[in-house]
N, C-alpha and C positions, 0 to 999 in steps of 0.2 A: 134715808131709812130703807132698809132692805124690804123688797116686795116678797110676799109669801110665794112659795112654789109647791104645787101639788102635782105629782107625777104618778101615773098608773103603770104598774108593771104587770102585764097580762100573763107573764110566764108561759106555760104550755097550755094555753087556752085560745079558743077562737075558731070561727069558721067564716067563710065569706058572707053568708046570710046573717049570722049573728052579729058580726062586726059592723055590717052596714047599718043595722038598727041602732046599735050602741053608739057608733061614731056620729050618726046623724042627730041622735038625742043630745049628745054632749055639745055638738056644734050649735044646736038651737038654744041650749040653756046657758052655755058658758061664753057669752059674748060681751057682757057689760059689767063684769065683776071688778071692783076697785081694789087695787093693791095685790092682785093675785095673778100669777102665771100658771097655766095648766098645760099638761102634756101627757101623752101616752107612749109607752115603749112596748112594741109589739114583736111577735116572731117575725123573722126576716121575710117570710113568704107573704106577709100582709102589709109590708111597707108601701108597696105600690098602691094598694087600696087606701091606706091611710093618706098618702099623698093626694090621691084623687078626691077623697071626701073632704079632707081638712084644709086643702089649699085655700088661702085667703080667709081662713077662719082665725079665731083667737087662740086656737089650740095647736101646740107644737106636737111633733111626733119624733120618735127615735127608736133605736134598736136596743136589744137586751145584752149585746156583747159585740165586740169586734176582735178580729184575730190579732195575735201578737206578731204575725207576719204581714208584710206589705204585698207580696206576690210570690209566685213560685209553685213548686210541686207539693202543695198542701191540700189534698183532696178534702172537700167539704168545708174548708175554712172560708170565712167571709171577711174581706178586708174593710178597714175604715173608709177607704176611698170609695169602695162599692156602696157602702151604706150611705155615704154623703150624696151619692148621685140620686137618691130618692128623696132629697130635700130634708133629710133629718137634721134636727137641731141637736139632739142628745144621743148618747149611748151610755148604758150602764156598764160599769167595769168593776171586776172584783167582787161580784155578788157572792154572798155566803154560800149559796147553793152551788155555784161554780167552784168555790174553794173546797167545799165538802165532796161533791160528786166527781169532780175532775181533778182534785188535788192541786188546784191552781195556787201557785206560790205568790208571795208578795212581789217577787221579781217579775213573774209573768204578767201579773196584773198591772205592774208599772209599764211594761212594754206595750200592753194594750192601751193604756192611758196615753202614752206618748204618740202612738199611731193615731188615736182619736184626735188629739190636739193638732197634729200636723195635717190631718185631713179637714180641719176646720170644724170639728164636732166638739160639743161641750160634754165632757165626761162627767158621769155621776159615779164617783169613786166610793165604793162601799167598804165600811169597816165595822167590826163588831165582835163580841165575845160569845162563847158558848156558856151554857149554864154551869158546867163544871169549872170553867175558867173564872166565872164570876164568883161562884161559891168558894173558890180557892183564893179569892182576893187578888186575882190577876187581871181584872177587866181593863184597867188603865194601861197596864204593861202590854197586853195583847193589842189594844187599839194603837198605842204608841208605836209598836213595832210595825203595824200595818201602815201607819202614816209616815214612817221615817223616810221611805223612798220618795214620797210626794214632797215632803217638807225640805229634805236635804239632798235627795238623789237627783232631782231635776237640775239640769244646767240652767244658767241664767236666761238663755233664750227660751227654753221650754217653760220655765216658771213664768216668764213674762207672757207667754202665749196662754198659759192656764189662767192667768189674771185677766187677760184681754177677752178670752172666750167665756169668762164667768164659770169656771169649773165649779162643780157642786160636790159636796161630801154628803153621804148618807150613812147615818149611824144605825146599824141593825143589831139590836140585841138578839142574837141567833135563837135564843130560847123563846123568843116571843113571836117568831115568824110562823104564821099558819097555825098557831096554837090557840089563838084567842086571848092569850096572855099579853101583857104589855108592861113595860117599865112604868113606874109611877112618874108623874111629871117632874118631880124633884130628882129622881134617878136619871132620867133622860137629860134634864137640864145640866146636871153636873158633868155628864159625859160630853154633851155638846160644848159646854164651856171649856172643858179640857182640850177638845179638838181645836177650838178656836185659839186657845192659848198656844198650842203647838205651832199653828200657822203663824202666829204673831212672833214666834221666835225668829222667823226669817223675814216676815213682812207684815208690819202692823196694819198698813193700809189694806192689804189683801184680807187680813183677818177680819176687819170690819166689813169688808165688801162681800166675802164669800157666804153663800147660803148653805146651811147645814140642815139636812132633812132627817126626820125621824122615820125609820123604816121597820118598826116593830108592831105590825097590826094596828095601824091607825085607821079609825072609822068614825062615823059621826058621833058615836056615843062617847068617845074619849078625845076627839080632836080639839075641842075648845080648851080643855085643861092643859093639853100639851102645847098648843099653838100660842097660848098666852105666856109661855115661858120666853125670856128675853133672847135666848140663843137657839131656839127651835124655829127655823124659818120655813117649815113646811113638812110635807110627808111624801114618802115613797110608798104608795099603797099597793097591796097585792090583792087579796080577796075583795076588798071594797072597790077596787077599780073595775071589777067585772059586772057590777050592779050599777046601772046608770044613776039611780036615786042616791046611792051611797057616795059615789064619786062627786056628783053635783052638790050634795049637801055638805060634803067635806070642803069643797072649794068655797061654798058660801060661808061656812064657818070661818075659814081662813081669811076671807075678805072682812068679815065682822071683826075678827081679832086684829087684823092690820089697821082697820079704821079706829078701833079703840086705842091701840098703841100710838097711832099718829095723833089722836086727839089729846091724850094725856101726856105724851112726851114727844112732841113733834120734832125735836132736835136730836133724838136718840138714834144712834146707829147700832149699838150693841151694848151688852153689859161690859163692865170694866175689864180690860185686857191687861194683865200684869205679866211682865216678862222679867 
């Protein structure tokens, strides 16, 4: 049965003093939760601090992006290899804000994903539609196009590496990020199931293994209804990741949901995957 995964994306927030208090609080509170993995993805400049504070704790850490380049004359870029040197487990790739603000294409996002994998990082590959795209009935088409390079574009060696490193997918309904809005549990479940079925087109075993997170303003008030869905394996939190109580409470809710699912269906791995 898949463990839940709760990851905080700090985005453009933080200071050395504020970080110290938040990370120490998370370290103290999130050390004995059953069925849940927790992590934070911070701005590059705070990775050393995260490594120093969270080393030997139950909380992993990661970056919010890596370059599509491995080295060279690319001023201000940060490579996956550099990020890995700070003990990172994860890196976010293809976040909707990167796609929107930097016009990042699916092809560039895939290059970043590949570099992360070959540096030994677990990528959190983000997909999702805008409000106009959803209202136009294009949500599944948009997400499918974003997933195509992952499902079919990776060669066998890279795909095996993604499987070995437990690559993560995060579904972000773009219209719900930072707005306080969120997809209904049923809407989110349908898209998560759709993503899992896409992965099953290439590898059924990986489809049952991979964790798919909801990235649309998850917080304690809606976490339980979302995390009780069979294909929602956790959350990529934004605003709620900056408040210790909210992040901790969400992790505790995730643990409760995992325990309930294990109790009532201990043999379950996923909802039915039909190819």
